Every structure is written in C-alpha cells, then in structure tokens.
N, C-alpha and C positions, 0 to 999 in steps of 0.2 A: 585588564587585557582588552585591548582596543576592539570594540564592537562585538565581542563575544559575551553575550548576556548570561551565560551559564557559569561565569566565573566572577568571584567577588574581587575587591580591590587588592587582596593578598594573592589572588590567583587560584584560590580554592574553588572547587566545583560546588555549586549550590542550585537549588530550585529557584527560578525567577519568581519574584513577588508580583503577582498580577492583580492584587486586591484593589489597586487604584485605577485599573483599566476599565473602560466602559464595557458593559455587556452589549454585544452586537451579534447579528447573524453572521455566521462564518461558514465558508465552504472551501474545500480543497479537492483537487482532482490529481491523481497520480497515474502514471502509466509504466508499463514494462512489458517484457516478452519472455517466452520460453521457446528457444530454437531447438529443433530436434531433427532426426532423420526422417525422410519422406515416409518410410514404412511406419514409424511411430505416429506421425501425423495422421496417416490413414486410420490406424487402429483407434486413436482417440476421437477423431472427427466422425468416424462411423460407429462409435459407441461399443467397440469390441474389446476394450481393456478387461483383463481378467479380474481386476479389483473393482470394476464397476464404472459408473458414470464419472469420468475424470473431471469434466468441465463442471458438472453440478456439485461434486464434492469440493473442488477447488474454490468455487464461488462461496460456498458456506464457510470454508476455512478462512477465506479472505475477510468475510464479515466478522467472524470470531476474532481474527487477528486484530482488526481495527478496535474491537471492544476491549481487547486485552493489552493494548499498547502501553498504558502506564505500568503494567506488570513486567514489561520487557525492556523498556527504555527508562533508565534510572531517574532522569530529571524531568520526565514528562508528566504534566498535570492530568489527574483523572478528570474526564470531562463528561457531561451529559450528552452523549452522541445521540442526535435525533434522526439521522439517516446514514445508512451505509449501503451503497450499491456497488456490486462488483460484476463486471462483464468480462467474459473470456471469449474472444473471437478467433476462430480458426483462420489462419492466413497461409494459403498454399505457397505463396511466394517466399515466405520466411524459410523453410516451412516451420510452422509452430503455432503458438497461441499468443495473441496480443491481449494484454490484461489492462483494464482501466477500473479504477476505484474512485468513487465520489463519496465524500464524507461531509456531513453537515452538523452544526451545533449552534446553539445560542449561548455565548459565554464570553469570558474575558481573555481567552487565548485561542489560537487557531488549531486546526485539525490536520495540518500537513503531515505530522508524524503518523496519525491514524491512517491516512490515505496511503502513505508509503508502506506502512506495515501490512495493510490489506493486500496490496499488490505483491509484496514479498512473500507473505504467507500463502497466497494463492499459487504463486510460482513454485514455491517449495513443495506444495501439495501435488502439483502436476508432476514434478520430478519424482516425488516419493511413489506416486501411483504408477508411473511408467518406467521407473529405473530398471525393472527386470528385463525390459526389451531394449533400453537405450540409456546406458550409463553416461554417454557423452553429451547429453542435453546441456545447453547453456542457458543461463538466466542473465538478462541484461536490460539496459536501457531504463532502469528504474529511476524516475524523476517526478518532481512536482511539475505539472503543466499548467495548473491554475490554482490561485489562492485569492480569496476575496473576503473582505470584512476586517474590522479592526483599524487601528491607527495607521498602519502602513499601507492600507488600501489594497488595490488589486495588483496582482502579478500574473502575467501570462508568459509561459515559455515561448521562445521563438522557434 
C-alpha cells in the first residue's frame, strides 16, 4: 500500500520494524482545544467546578494518556518517554481551553502519537469533569504542530 508503513505487501496491518533505525532524540508537540459555553468557561477558569480542579486533573490525565499510548493504539511502539508536558490555557475568546502537549524520547521512532493522545485525553477529561453543566462542549483542532528527530527530520505545521 503506497506510503502506508503499517501495512505489509499483502495489505495486512503490522507493526513497523524500527530495529534498523538510528536511536535519536525525538520530540513532538500537539495542540487542540475544548470549546464551551461562557458560563462553563467561568466556572473552570475560576476553579469553581464541583468535581475539583479541572485544569490540574486534565493535565495529569494528559500525561497519563501519553504514557499509555501503546495500550490504546494497536500498532504503536512502547517507547521510553523521557518527558511529557501538558499545558491547558484558558482562552476567553474561544471560550474554552487550549491544550498543548510536548513529548520527548530518545529512541528509534517518534512520539507524535503520544503527544496526540495526551491532548485527546486531557480534552476528554475536561469534558468529563464539566459535562454536568455543559453537555454541548466541543473538542477540536487536534493536530501535530511540531515533530523533530529521526530520518524524516523536522516538521512544523503552518
């Protein structure tokens, strides 16, 4: 299958063999957002949610999500993740929270999936913690904005 590395010559899904790849420093940054009603935004940004510190809990959930990525994504390699940072930033213009995750490793394959999973898990946690007051929240814009290291080099979203 042209260019799709997770399929073999017969078209069957398989885990990519990275054993011949060089061990290099790798980093990935992903972003996304949770959009909500202005009232929900106020509750979260003022720390008044009944379930507790939404931003703090979502940050920890994002970190845990990055570490559990190979358990969730079938063909993802288990990697020695050396750093996971998840930031949730209130944005009144959205209104909602902007989420950014940075993941690092030294290994034979990249950490884009870990960064994407961190953002997704953090966003889902925000939804879970605030759904009692706003079931209409939307999660979106989840994408890799930076990837560096390895044979393919650097990628930056425009």
